[in-house]
N, C-alpha and C positions, 0 to 999 in steps of 0.2 A: 306281642306287645312289650317293648322295652320300656320300663319305667321303674322308679323307685316305689317301694310299697309302703303306703301311709298306714299308721296305726288307725285301724277301724274295723268295725263290725257292721256290714251292710247286708241286710236281708235280700235274697234276690228270688222273687217268685217265678215258678216255671211251671207252666200248665201241661202236665203230663197225663194224657188220656190212655189208660192201659185196659186190659182185660175186655175180651170180645162181648157182643150182646149189650153193651152199655151205651146208653145214650149220649151224645157229644154236645148237647146244649149246654149254656151257661149254668153252672152249679149254684144252688141256693144253699145259704149256710145251713140250713136244716135238712138238707137232702140226706136220706139214709144211705150210707156206703160211701159217703164223702170222708176222706181222710186226707188231713194236711199233716206232713211230716216235716219238721225242721231240723236240720242236721248242723251240729257244730263239731269242732275239733277241741281237745283239751288245753290247747295253747294258743295265744293270741298272736298274730304276726308280730315279730319284733323288729327284724332288721333284714338287711341283705348278709348273706354268708361273707365272712372276713371283714365284716363291718364292726364298727365299735362295739356292737351288741351281741356278737357271735359268742356262743358258749357250748362246750362239749357236754354240759350237764343237761342241755336242752335237746329237743328233737329236730326234725326236719323243718317243721313250720317256722322255728326261729332261724335256722342255719342255711336253709337252701337259698341260692341265689334265684329269685324268682323272675329274673330277666331271661333265665335259660329253661324255666319249667313252668307247667301249669299243674294245678291240682284237679285230679280227676275223681268224680264221684259216681259209684254205679249202686243203684238201688234196685233190689229185686224182691218179688212177693212170691211166698209160697202158701199152700193151704195145709191143713192140718195133717194132710198124709205126705208132706213133703214134696209135692207135685208142683211144678212152676205154674203161677197164675199170671205174673208179669215178669217177662225176661229182662234182664238188667238194663235200666234206664240210664244213659251217660250223660254227664254234664261236666264240662271243664271250665275252670275260672283261672285267671292270672294272677290271683292273689287270694289270700285266705278270706273266706266270706262265709256267713252261714247261708246255707242252703235251703229253700223250701220246696218240697215236692208236693203237689196236689193231684190226687188220684181218686178214681171211684172203684169200688169193689161192690160184690154182692153183699148185702147185709145179712146179720145174724149168722156170721161164721167167724171163725178164729184163723187168723193170718200170722204167718211169720214173716217180718221185714228183715231182710238182711242188706247191710250196707257195706261197701269197701270203699276206701278213699286212698289214693296214692298219687305219686308225682309221675308226670309224663313230659315229654319234650314239649317246649313252647309251640302252640299252634297245633299239637297232634293229640289223638286220642288212644293211639296204639299202646298195648303193653309195653312197658319199658324194663321193669325189674321183675315183674312176677306174671306168670301166666295165669289169668283170671277168665279163661274161657268156661272153666268149670268151677263154679261156687264151691262145690264139694271138694275140689281138690287144687287149691292154690299152691303153686310151687314156684321156686325162685329160678329165674333165667340165667342170672349173672355167672360167669365162670369164677373160680377161685382167685383170679388176679384182677377182678373187677368189683370186689365186694368190700375191702376195707376202706374206711374214710370216705364213703360217699353217703351223705346225709340225706339224699333223695331216695334212698332206699328204705325211708322211714314210711309206715303206712298205718291206716286206722280202720277199725272195724267194729261192727255192732250187729247182734242178732237179737230181735225182740219180738215176742208174740203179742198181738193186739187182737182184742175182740171187738169186731166191727158190728155194730147194733143198728138201731133206726135212727140214731142221731149222728150228726157230724162228729167227727174226732180231730182233735189238735194234738198233735204229740211231738215233744222235743226230745231227741236222741242225742247223746253226746258220744262220739265214737272214741274208742280206746285202742291203744297199741296191741296187736297181737304178738308182739316181740318183746324180747329183752334187749337192752342196749348194754354192750360191754365196752369199756374203754380201759386204755392203759396209759397211765401218766406217770412221767418220770419227774423227779424233783431235783435232778441234777444236771439239767440241760445247760450246756455251754460252760460248765466248770472246766473241762478241757476243750478250749475253742477248736482246735485242730482236729478233734474227734467227733465232731456232731455227726451222727449218722443221716443218711439220705435214703435208707431202705429198711423196711421193716417186714417181718413175717410172723404169722401166727398158725400154730398147728394145735388143733383140739383133739384130744386122745383119751383113751380110758375104757377098758372092757366094761366097767360099771358105769359108764357114761352113754349119752345118747345125743345124737345131732338130729334135731327134728327137721325134716324137709318138705312137709306137706301140712296143709290145714283144711278142714272141712268148715266152711264159713257158717253152715246151717247149725252145726253142732258145737262148734269151737274147739273140736278134739284136733290136736296136732299128731302126726304119726312120724317116726323116724326109725333109724336103725342104730344099733351100738357101735361105738366108735372102736377103732382099732388100737393096739397097743403103741406106745410111743415109738418103738424102734421097727414098727410094721412097715413093709416096703409100700403098702398101699395108703399110708397116711397122707392126707391132703394139706398141702400148704397154700395158705392164703397170704399174699403178699401185696406191697404197695411201694411205690417210689414218692418221695415227698421233696418240696422245695425246704432245704434246711434252713434257708436264711429268712424264710416268712412263715410265721405262725398262722394256722388255720383258724384259729379262735383268739379272741382277745380278752374275754372275761372269764370269771371263775379261776380255778387254778392257773390258767394260762396268762393271767394278767401279771404274774410274777415271772421275771427274767429267767429264773432257774427251773421253772415249771413248764412243761409242754405235754399236750396231750399227742401221744405218738399214734396210736390207732384207735378207731371206733368201729364196731361192727353191730349190726342188727341181726339177731338170731331168733328164729321160731322156737317156741317154748311150749311146754305142757300147759294144759287147760288152766289149772289152778295152782299146783304145788311147785315147790323149789325142785330143780333137778341139777346134779353136779356136772361139771366140766373139769378137766385137766388141761392146762394151757403151757405151750411152750412159746416164749417171745424171743425173737432174734432181732438184733440190730447190726447193721453193716455201713460202712462208709464206701462209696463208690458203686452203689447199685448191688445187683443180685449176686454177681460174682466178685464183689469187693471185699474190703478188709473187715473181719469180724471186730465189731466193737464191744458187744456184750450178747450173752444168751441167758435166758433165765426160764426155769422149768417150775411152774406152779403146780407142783405134784400134789398138793392138797386139794379137797374139792372146792372149786370156785362155784358159788352159786349162781344160777340165773333163775329168772321168774318173770312170768308174763307182766309187761308193763312196769318193770322195775329197771333202774339203772344200776348196774354193777361197776364198781370203779376198782381197778388195781392199780396201786399208787406206791412209789418208793424211788430210792435211788438206783435207777435200773442201768445207768451207764457207765458209772465209775468204781463201784466197789461191790463186793458181795453184800447182799442186803437182805432184810426181811420186808415184806410187802404188805401194805394195808389193802383189805378188801373191804368195800362199802357198798351198801345197798341204800341209795338215798335220792335226795333232791326232788325236782319237780316232775318226775314221772308220776303218774296217776297210779293209785293203789296204795294199800297199806305195805310196810315194810317190815322187816324181820328183827326178831330179838339179835343184838349184835354182841358178840363177844370176841375177845382176841383168839384169832385162830393160828396166827403164826407162833413158832417158838421164840420167845424173846431171846436175843443175842445176850450172851453171858458178858457181863460189865462188872469189873471189879472197881467198886468206888475208891477214889483216891483223894485224900485230903489236900485243898489247895494250898498254894503259898499265902502265908499270912504276914501282913505288916500292921504296925502300930503307929499311931501319931496323935498329937494332943492338940485338941481345936477348942477353944473357949474354956480351957481348964478340964476338958473331959478326954479320956483315953479312947481313941476311936480304933476299933480293930477291923481292919479290911481283909477279907477274902478274895483273893484274885484268881478267877475262874477261867481256865483256858481251855478245857476239853469236856467232854460229856461224863468221862469218869469222875471228875471234879464236880460237875453239876449234880450227878447222882449222889455224890457224897453228901451235898447240902440236903438233898430230900432224905438220905437215911439219917441224918444226924440232927434232929430237931432241936436238941438241946443246945445246939451251937447258935440258934436264933436267940435274939435279945436286943435289948436297947444299947445303942452305941456301937452297933455291928453295921458294917457296909459289906454287901456282897456285888463284887464288880465283875462284869464280863470283859475278858481280855481279847475274845474272839467270838465269832459265830459259833453256836452250838447246834449240831444236827443229831437228834435223837432217834433217827430212823431205826425202827426194829426194836425199840424198848417199849417195854410195857410200864409206863411211867406211874410212879406214885406221888401224888401231889405234895408239894412242899407246904409246910405248916405245923404249928404246934400240935402235939399229941394230946396235951392235958386238956380234958373237956371237949367242950363242942367249938369253942372260939380261941382259947389260949390267951397269950398275951403278947407283949412287944416282940417283933420280929427283927427290926432293923431296917435299913435302906437297901433296896435292891437298884443298882445302878447298871442299866444295860450298856454304858459307855458307847452308845451308838451302834451295838450289834444286834443279831438277831436270834430268837430261840426258834429252831425250825423243826418240823416234823414230829410233833409230840402225839401220841395216841395214848388217851386217858381212859381207863376202864375202872380206877379204884377211886376211893373217897376216904375222907379222914375221919368221919364220924357217923355212927349209927344210932338213931334214937331208939328209946325204949317205948313202951306202951302199945295200944292196940294197932294204930297206924304206924308201923316200923318204916323208917326211911333211911336211906343212905345219903349223906350231904358233905357239902363242902368238896367239891371236885373242880379240878382244873389243873393247869401246870403248876399254879399256886392254890391250894385248897383254901387257906386261910393266910392273910398277909396284914399284919398290924404294923405299918410303917410305910414310907413313901417308895414309890417306883418311879423311874426316870429313864429317858433315853433308851427305849426298849422297842424291839418290834417282835411280835408273836406272829409266826407264819406256818401255814399247814398244820392247824391243831385240830385234832379230832376227839371229841368227847363222847363216849358212849356210841361211837359209830362203826365199830368193826364186826364183820360177819362171824357167824360161829363156825366151828370146824365141821359141826354135823349139818348137812344139807337137808333140812327138814322144815315143816311148817313152824313147828316149835310154839313156844309160848311167846306172844308178841307184846311189844311195848312195854317191857318190864323193868326198864333201866330208870334208876332215880337220877334226877337232875334237879336237886335242890340246893340252892346257892352255887350255881354252876356258871363258869366262864372261864376264860384264861386265868382271871382271878376269881376263885368263886365267892369268898366271903372278904371284903376289904375295908380297912380302916387307915386312911392316909390320903396323901396327896399324889396325883399322877401329873407328870409333864413330859411331853413328847413320847407317849407311849401309843403304839399302834398294833392292830390285830388285822391280819390278811389271811383270807382262806380258812375260815374256822366253821366247823360243822359240828353242831350239837343235837343230839337226839335225846329225848326224855321219854319217860314213861307216859302211857296213856291213862293218866291218873292225876287228878290235882292233887292228892296226898303225897306224891313222889316227885312232882315237877312244879317247881315255883321259883321266882328269883333268877332267872336265867338271862345272861346277857353275852354278847359276842366277846366283850373285853372283861366286864366285871358282872358278876351275879348280883350281889348285894352290897350296899354302902352303909357302914355303921355311923349313927348319928351322933358320936360322942363330941365332936367339936368340929367348927368350920373346916372344911377341906375344899381344895381347888383342883380340878381337872383342866389342865391347860394344854392346847395345841395336840389334842389326842384325836385318833382316827380309827375307824373299822372300814373295812372293804371286803367284800365277798363273803357276807355272813349268812349262813343258813342254819335256821333253828327249827327242829320239828318236835312238836310236844302237845300233851294236853295239860294245860295249866294256865297260870296267870303270872303276871309280873315280868313279862318277856320283852326285851329291847335288844336292838342291833349293838348298842355299846353297853347300856347299862339295864339289867333287869328291873331292880328296885332301888330308887335313889331316897335317901333320907334327907332331913333337914340340914341347913347349913352348908350346902354345896354349891359351889359356882363352877359352871362349865364355860370355859373360854376358847373360843375358835375350835370347837370340837366338830368333827364331821362324821357322817355315816354315808356309805355308797355301795349300792348294790347290796341290799338286804332282803333275805326272803324269810318270812315268819309264817310257818305253817302251824297253826294252832287248832286244837280241837277243843269243843265245850261251849257252853252258852256265854260264859264271860269272856269276851273278846274285847273289853273296854280298857284293858290296861297293856296294850302292846304298842309298840311304836318303833320306828327306825333308829332313834337315839336312845330315849329312855321309856322303858315299857310303863312303870309304875312310879309315882311319886307318893311316898307314904305320909310326908308332911312337908308342905312347900314353904314353910317358914324359913326365910333366909335363903332359899333356892333361887339361883339365877343362871340365865343363858345368855352368854354375850357372844355375839358373832358366830353362832352355831349354825350348821347347815345340814340338811339331808336331801339325799336324791336318790332315784331308782330303788324305791321301797315297795317290796311287794307283800301283800297281805294274803295269804292262801287259807282255805279251808283244809280240814285235815285230809280231804280226798284229793289234794293238789289243785283243786279248781280255785280261780280267783274269788276272794270274799269281797265282791263289789258293794256290798251291804254295810262294810266296816269303814270307819274313818276315825283315827284317834282324835282326842280333843284338841291337839294342836300338832302339827307335823314334827315338832321335837320331842313330844311326850304323849302317852296314851291316855293317862288318868292321873289326877291329883286327888287323893282322898281327904286332903286337908289344906285349904287355902289355894292359891293360886301363885305361881312362880313369877319372877320378873324376867321378861324377855326383851332383850335389845339387839338391833342390828348393828 
């Protein structure tokens, strides 16, 4: 059945009578042994693959073209000894739906319900990617040349014990992925148009690493064998050809012209902990035997973990590079402590050219920033910040591979005047920020003021932030570790801001904060916190593809916490995902999370779209809605809003 998928969740009741020696008459709701199982997947159907809503950060439910596939559910029941009571019951649907199984079992016994869901060809029920004949030994069917870049290889699973007593049971089970998804994203796609590759290959290696190749659905345990060394003749190459002139995904990192998801892969993983992989990535032009464009050896441990998304990202096609590794986004389950794992490239700061001019009787000193060495100099020389200073970009700046230290005054928590930062229509790209400007004292110590700019007192204009990661990098050691420890207090592209913004944009921003309200607060995709000193205007600013994961308050797609006397004019937020833990979820929103004092606060012709509110486990927070689409909560007064 070929049709576009509508956004809906429709329950489909299926009467499935299993287990011999049970009567087949109509079941009463109080019948002993009656079990009603409702199954759902962790993502709602979003759109067809390659449509406007496709994203490599999502899974198969979002990205698979359902005109070509069905979703197949298989439910089996086992007794306490692991013996089969009901053989797998199969149902296929041509779009994502919640499925209800109604069965009868002998009461007063414990059973294990095991469910597998995957993609099959349209109108068929046969195995496509996985051999599911034996639920104790699920294996992959695909050959190495058929595994990369196929979103229909996604699958879902759950196993749960249920005590069946003398009363009917209604149980809702949410299936989870038994896999890790690993993707490789380049941030320099098309910089040399003639050298766009059309063939990619991946090799997984490492004697201390393991590739899992089978899974027991009853226990959740995966098994595998150690991988070979990189140069071993038996190493397996996984490869794929692509259409270099058409992207497979439209959202997330791929929404930018110079970003492209080159490969995705679904890997069986260990039951609970991280496991390492070493990865060799190769890109060629002209197919498998064509011209080599680049090769990169991720010789450090790349972490994979069940139901996690691991992202390898950097300038992979044009220069020697350091790569970001992230575990993040909307895959369900918790994620890890993130630290910079790569060795930052050595950069020697260089003082930019300086000119002076007289304007209105004041001498204006302008710093002309042309490369990342000069940008680093600004960060390393906070004493140069001040009134009547202008820092002007003369070109785009790419900080790939740099362990960035936030720009801002070092004196106290907030400092003083910084000057004007004029982007001059240019872009600050590929910043990874793990550091902060200030650490508080007292019992609850926190690290705060973090971002490309930790603190900025002054105006910022005509600037785009792109591919910004704050507290998002994975650690060099692959282990469970201490989770959710990163501070994100006054965090954003600009952590703490006091000034006007005009024509400033943030694209592809990922911010991760600690699982603690004492460490995470005032977090925004563009600005974490605004100072209420005097009236300020944010004009024609935007945020796109913002992901914030934290436990805390005052979290917004553009601004975490807005103070009084601020006017936002023609500001927009699009594709914002806010994953927040904690009971206080009243002050989060797509544009502004919290308004401390609405006195003098105005929104003029501002818009938001595609805003996603998630619980900390990644499921939708359907019970939450902000006070207004533009802001989460105002603690004092009501802002003025005009269309």
